[in-house]
C-alpha positions in Angstrom: 0.0 0.0 0.0 1.2 3.5 -0.8 1.3 5.8 2.2 -1.7 8.1 1.9 0.2 10.9 3.6 3.0 10.8 1.0 0.3 11.2 -1.6 -0.6 14.6 -0.2 2.6 16.1 -1.6 3.7 17.0 1.9 7.5 17.5 2.4 9.4 16.5 5.6 8.7 19.9 7.2 5.0 19.7 6.7 4.9 16.1 7.9 6.7 17.3 11.1 4.1 20.1 11.5 1.3 17.7 11.0 2.6 15.4 13.7 2.9 18.4 16.1 -0.6 19.5 15.2 -1.9 16.0 15.8 -0.2 15.8 19.2 -1.5 19.3 20.2 -5.0 18.5 19.3 -4.9 15.1 21.0 -3.7 16.7 24.3 -6.4 19.3 24.1 -9.0 16.6 23.2 -8.1 14.6 26.3 -9.1 17.5 28.5 -12.0 18.8 26.4 -13.8 15.5 26.0 -13.2 14.4 29.6 -14.8 17.7 30.6 -17.7 17.0 28.2 -18.1 13.6 29.7 -18.0 15.1 33.2 -20.8 17.5 32.2 -22.8 14.5 30.9 -22.5 12.8 34.3 -24.2 15.7 36.2 -27.8 14.6 35.4 -27.0 11.2 37.0 -26.3 13.1 40.3 -28.9 15.9 40.3 -26.3 18.3 38.9 -24.2 18.1 42.1 -20.7 18.7 40.9 -19.2 17.9 44.3 -20.6 14.4 44.3 -19.5 13.8 40.7 -16.0 15.0 41.6 -15.9 12.7 44.6 -17.2 9.8 42.5 -14.5 10.3 39.9 -11.9 10.3 42.6 -13.0 6.8 43.8 -15.7 5.4 41.6 -15.6 1.9 43.3 -17.1 3.6 46.4 -20.2 4.4 44.4 -22.0 1.2 43.3 -24.3 3.2 41.0 -21.4 4.7 39.2 -20.8 1.9 36.7 -23.0 3.2 33.9 -22.0 6.9 34.4 -18.3 5.9 34.3 -18.8 3.9 31.1 -20.6 6.9 29.6 -17.6 9.1 30.5 -15.1 6.7 29.1 -17.1 6.3 25.9 -17.5 10.1 25.3 -13.8 10.6 26.0 -12.7 7.7 23.6 -15.0 8.8 20.8 -13.7 12.4 21.0 -10.0 11.5 21.5 -9.6 8.6 19.1 -12.2 9.3 16.4 -13.5 12.9 16.1 -10.3 14.8 16.9 -7.9 12.8 14.6 -10.6 12.8 11.8 -10.7 16.6 12.1 -6.9 16.9 11.9 -6.7 14.6 8.8 -9.5 16.4 7.0 -8.4 19.9 7.9 -4.6 19.8 7.8 -3.7 16.7 5.7 -6.6 17.2 3.2 -7.2 13.4 3.1 -10.7 12.1 2.5 -11.8 10.0 5.4 -13.3 7.4 3.2 -9.8 6.3 2.3 -9.5 4.9 5.8 -12.7 2.9 5.3 -11.7 0.2 2.9 -12.1 -3.6 2.8 -9.0 -5.6 1.8 -8.9 -8.3 -0.8 -9.5 -11.8 0.5 -11.2 -10.2 3.6 -13.1 -13.3 4.6 -10.2 -15.7 4.6 -7.8 -13.2 6.2 -10.5 -12.3 8.8 -10.6 -15.9 9.9 -6.8 -16.1 10.1 -6.7 -12.8 12.0 -9.2 -14.2 14.6 -7.1 -17.3 15.0 -3.9 -15.3 15.2 -5.2 -13.0 18.0 -6.4 -16.0 20.0 -3.1 -17.8 19.5 -1.1 -14.8 20.4 -3.1 -14.4 23.6 -1.7 -17.7 24.7 1.8 -16.6 24.0 1.2 -13.2 25.6 0.4 -14.8 29.0 4.1 -15.5 29.5 5.0 -11.9 28.6 2.3 -10.5 30.7 3.5 -12.4 33.8 7.1 -11.4 33.1 6.2 -7.7 32.7 4.1 -7.8 35.9 7.0 -9.3 37.9 9.6 -6.8 36.5 11.6 -5.1 39.3 13.2 -1.8 38.6 16.5 -0.5 40.0 16.6 1.4 43.2 16.9 4.8 41.6 13.6 4.3 39.9 11.8 3.3 43.2 9.5 6.3 43.1 8.3 5.5 39.6 8.0 1.9 40.5 5.6 2.8 43.4 3.6 5.1 41.1 3.4 2.4 38.4 2.3 -0.3 41.0 -0.3 2.1 42.4 -1.6 2.8 38.9 -1.8 -1.0 38.2 -3.8 -1.7 41.3 -6.1 1.3 40.6 -6.7 0.1 37.0 -7.3 -3.5 38.1 -9.8 -2.3 40.7 -11.6 -0.1 38.2 -11.7 -2.9 35.6 -13.2 -5.4 38.1 -15.7 -2.7 39.2 -16.9 -1.9 35.7 -17.1 -5.5 34.5 -19.2 -6.6 37.5 -22.1 -6.9 35.1 -25.6 -6.1 36.6 -27.5 -6.8 33.4 -27.2 -7.8 29.8 -27.6 -4.1 28.9 -24.6 -3.3 31.2 -22.6 -5.9 29.4 -23.5 -4.6 25.9 -22.6 -1.0 27.0 -19.3 -2.2 28.3 -18.7 -4.1 25.0 -19.3 -0.8 23.1 -17.0 1.3 25.3 -14.2 -1.3 26.0 -14.2 -3.2 22.7 -15.9 -1.6 19.8 -15.0 2.1 20.2 -11.3 1.4 21.1 -11.0 -1.0 18.2 -12.3 1.6 15.7 -10.8 4.7 17.3 -7.4 3.5 18.5 -6.7 1.7 15.2 -7.7 4.8 13.2 -5.4 7.0 15.3 -2.4 4.8 16.0 -2.3 2.8 12.8 -4.2 4.7 10.2 -2.8 8.1 11.1 0.3 8.0 13.4 1.9 5.0 11.7 1.5 6.5 8.3 2.9 9.9 9.5 5.9 8.2 11.1 6.4 6.1 7.9 6.5 9.3 5.8 8.9 10.9 8.3 11.4 8.0 8.7 10.9 6.2 5.4 11.0 2.9 7.1 7.8 1.0 7.7 9.2 -1.3 10.4 10.4 1.7 12.5 7.0 3.3 12.0 5.2 0.2 13.1 7.2 -0.4 16.2 7.3 3.3 17.2 3.5 3.7 16.8 3.1 0.4 18.8 5.3 1.8 21.6 3.3 5.1 21.7 0.1 3.1 21.6 1.2 1.2 24.7 2.6 4.2 26.5 -0.7 6.1 25.9 -2.5 3.5 28.1 -0.3 4.5 31.1 0.2 1.0 32.3 3.9 0.2 32.8 3.3 -3.4 33.9 1.5 -4.0 30.7 3.8 -2.0 28.4 5.6 -4.8 26.6 2.6 -7.2 25.9 0.5 -4.3 24.7 3.4 -3.0 22.5 3.7 -6.5 20.9 0.0 -6.6 20.3 0.2 -3.1 18.7 3.0 -4.2 16.4 0.9 -7.1 15.2 -2.0 -4.7 14.5 0.5 -2.5 12.7 1.7 -5.3 10.4 -1.8 -6.4 9.7 -2.5 -2.9 8.5 0.8 -2.6 6.6 0.4 -5.9 4.8 -3.3 -5.6 3.9 -3.4 -1.9 3.2 -6.7 -1.7 5.2 -7.6 -1.0 8.8 -10.2 -3.8 8.6 -7.9 -6.6 10.0 -6.3 -4.5 12.7 -9.7 -3.3 13.9 -11.0 -6.8 13.9 -8.0 -8.1 15.8 -8.3 -5.3 18.3 -12.0 -6.0 18.8 -11.4 -9.8 19.3 -8.6 -9.1 21.8 -10.8 -6.8 24.0 -14.2 -8.4 23.3 -13.3 -12.0 24.0 -12.1 -11.0 27.5 -15.5 -9.3 28.2 -17.4 -12.3 26.9 -15.5 -14.7 29.1 -16.1 -12.5 32.2 -19.8 -12.2 31.3 -20.2 -16.0 30.8 -18.4 -16.7 34.1 -20.7 -14.3 36.0 -23.7 -16.1 34.4 -22.4 -19.4 35.6 -21.9 -20.7 32.0 -18.2 -21.3 32.4 -16.1 -22.1 35.5 -13.0 -20.1 34.8 -12.7 -16.6 36.3 -10.5 -14.6 33.9 -10.0 -11.7 36.4 -9.5 -13.9 39.4 -6.9 -16.4 38.1 -3.5 -16.2 36.5 -3.4 -18.1 33.3 -0.5 -20.7 33.2 0.0 -23.0 30.2 2.4 -26.0 30.1 5.5 -25.3 28.1 4.6 -27.5 25.2 1.2 -25.7 24.9 3.0 -22.4 24.9 5.3 -23.7 22.2 2.4 -24.7 20.1 0.8 -21.3 20.5 4.1 -19.6 19.5 4.6 -21.7 16.4 1.0 -21.3 15.4 1.2 -17.5 15.9 4.4 -17.3 13.7 2.9 -19.5 11.0 -0.3 -17.4 10.9 1.7 -14.2 10.6 3.7 -15.7 7.7 0.5 -16.9 6.0 -1.1 -13.4 6.2 2.1 -11.8 4.9 2.3 -14.3 2.0 -1.4 -13.7 1.1 -0.7 -10.0 0.6 2.8 -10.6 -0.8 1.1 -12.4 -3.7 -1.4 -9.5 -4.1 -0.2 -6.8 -6.4 -1.7 -4.2 -4.0 -0.1 -5.7 -0.9 2.5 -4.0 1.2 4.8 -6.9 1.9 6.6 -6.4 -1.5 8.3 -3.5 0.2 10.3 -5.8 2.5 
């Protein structure tokens, strides 16, 4: 796939300015859309700003805060990951948004392979997740380590709180906010826009893929999930690079997030016996080896499919 940002006749200087503009707008969007979400919470609490502020400080202390918090997260995600980058691309890069909405060739076959790939990599990633969780930093980084550990506990507590489903409607809203919106928005921002901008800047697709994957992981502000999320982001990046479409990376992102929610919901309904939030996942070594080999094979298959396609990106290797 040709880089759509290189087709806008932008030189290196304008690409740099576009990146700065994107970062500036994104920083502003984080504050603006969080504030908008905060305003949308007021009707839930009789327009009492003090209660809303206290709830946001410790939402788990307010059992009725699950739906309002999901509304806040949803508004913030739509604004930050979809509306703002869409405005930047349209206004400053002069790129038609429909160029981001394309279906790749062989989409049905590659969609099935992508689903199998993400499930297989989830098995491999269990080892990396546990390694990252157990990572100990040197003494001079003790303050950061304490901060990161506190953030990890806070996120785990919030996740458990928001996914304690009270109804099917609650589950569907969570699926929208945690799986659908991030899959669409984060792939649009980090792969569709940022990865393309970086590729135009550095002229190397692999550096662009891994750099955008690292930024994608850093954006989540979860140090003890940094490496596994970066690897997942790199997989999404290559899916986009090879196919020339966000379709596969969006699908993979949705499967990764959505399956977790489905398993949690099924456990709470008593339909399965495994508690995904309450247990560490440990596979035997030979099972992990099978997952690893299967993951590598599926990546090569996807690459080969688009290598054989005249519009594929793998020819650039």
